[in-house]
N, C-alpha and C positions, 0 to 999 in steps of 0.2 A: 408479907410478901412485897417485894419491890414492885413499883409500877413502871419501872424502866422497861423499854422494849428489848426483848431478847433478840439476838442477831438474826434469828430465823423467822420472826413473826412478821405479819403483814405491816404492822406499824414501823418496824425496822426497814422493810422494803420501801415504805412511803418516805421515810427520812432519807434514805439513800437517793431516791428519785428527786426529792427537793434539793438535795445537795448538788446534783447534776444540773438542776434548773437555776442555780445561782444563789440559793439561800446559804449563807456562810456563817451567820451568827450562831455560835454554839449554844447559847441559851435557848434560842428559838427551836433549833433542831432537837435539842434535849426535851424541850416541852412537848413538841409534837410526838416524840417517841414515848412520852409518859401519859398522855391524855387518851383515853379510850374513845376514839370518834364513833365507834359502833354504838356507844351509849346515847349518842346525840342525834342519830338519824332516825327516820320514821321506821316503825315496825315493818319488817319485810325487806328493808334496804341494808340490813346488817352486812350482807355479803359484799356490798358495794362501798362500805364505809371507808375503805382505804384506797379507793380509786381517787385520782386527782380530778374530781368533778364536783360541781354543785349538785345538791339533791333537794327535792321538795320535802318540806317538813309539815305541810299543811297550812291552812289559813292564808293561802296565797304567798307564802314565804319559802325561802330556801336556806339551806346551810351552805355557806361559801365553800369553794374548793379548798383543799389544804394549802395549795400554793398561794392563793389569794390571802388566806389567813396569815401564813408565814411571811409572805412578802410585805404585807401591811404592817405587821409588828416589827419586822426587820427594818423597815423604812422609817419607823418612828425615831430610831437611834437614841433611845432613852436608857438611863442606867437601871440597875437592879432595884433601887429604892424608889423609883418613880411612881407617882400617882397618875393613873391613866383612866380616861373615860372612854367607854365604848358606846356608840350610838347604834342601836339595833341588836338586841341580845339574840334574837332568834331562838335556837335551841340551847344556846349557852356554850357551844364548843369554843368559839374564839375567846370568850371570857376565861374559860378554863385554861387554855394555852397561855393567854396573857398573864394569868395569875401565877404561873410558874416562871415568868420572866421578869416581873416587876414587883414593887412592894405593895401597891394597893390598886384594886380595880373596882370601879363603879361602872355598871352597865345599865342602859335604859332600854326598855321595850314598850312600844306603844300598845301592843296587843296584850290585853290582860291575861288571856288564856295561855299564850306562849310564855309570858313572863312568869306565871305561876309554875308552869311545867319546868322552865329553866331554873327557877328558884329551888325547886325540889331536887333536881339533878345536881346543881352546884352546891347545895347544902351538904350533899354526900361527898362529892368529888373535889370541890374547891370552896370550903366553908368560909373563907375570907372574902369572897366576892359579894359585893353589895348589889342586889338586883332591884331596880326601881321600875315602877310602872308609870308611864307618862309620855309626854311629848319629848322625843329624843333630843331635840335641839335645846330645850330649856330645862328639863326636869333635873338634870345633874348639876346645875349651876351652883346650888348651895353647898356642894361637896368639893368645889374647886378652890383655888385654881389648879389646873392639871398640867403636868409635865408633858403629857401626850394625849391626843384624842384620835380614836379610830372610828371612822364612819363606815357602816357596812351596807349602805344603800346609796343609790345614785342621786347626788344633789343636782338640781336643775341649773346648769350653766355656771354656777358659782358656789363656793363654800359659804354656808350660812354665816353671816357676820356674828350672830349670837354665839356661835361656837368658837370663833376666833377670840372673842372677848373672854372666854373661859380659860385660855391658855396662860400659864405662868410665863414670866420673862424667859425667852430662849426656848420655849416649848415648841413642840412640832405637832402637826395635825395631818393625818393621812385620810383622804376622802376620794371616792370616785365622783367625778364631775362630768356632766354631759347632757345630752338631750334624751329624754325618755330612758331607755335601758342601756345605751351604749355611750362610752366615753373614755376618759383616761383616769387612771389612778394618780392622784396628785398629792404631793407633799407640800405643806405650807410651813414656813418658819421665818420668823423675823421679817414679815412683810413680803417675802419672796416665795413663788410657787415653782415647783419642778414637776413636769410630767414624768411618771415612772413607767407606765405600761398601759396599752389599751385594754379595757375591761368591759364586762357586761354585768349589770346588777339590777335588782328590782329597784324601783324608784323610792326615793326618800319621801315619806308621807308625814305631814305634820298632824298634831292632835293625838287622840287616843282612840282605841277600839276595844269594845267588850268590857 
């Protein structure tokens, strides 16, 4: 059975909403339509899985809203063969969407419990994704350089320089930057940064947990 979204499904409705919200990359829209977000939300939240909102997934973390996931991947502007690092696996949803858009995905989660749960889900739904447990800023360095890096937690006032060092020449990095939980989604490429949208995220925490 195809995993593409039927025109009448909640996933198809979500894709249509994302299109009206400015997401135009066909690969991203197709990927959102093919990844079952209901598999990545907390038990009891399945009916809200296709709402465009962040949802708690336990252990003080959230699954980002579909728009944030789509906009971050869209903003990378990388090709279908790109190698991409995700910092902050969470439940694994964004990594699953990324895997349908690019050639290779490495994702890092500092919380060992979340990492193992995501690893189990992605083994079934996106077996090519490599899930690492460790400090999000440094644990993926041995698998770079990366054509793109997506950070799913708020960096305090600046993009961590250690992540910029992991970019391949011409690579791009999309990261929320701000104070505490509010700031801007920023794209970095070739020494220049562009603010993309105001956002709210859980803070980027270094080290490991669990």
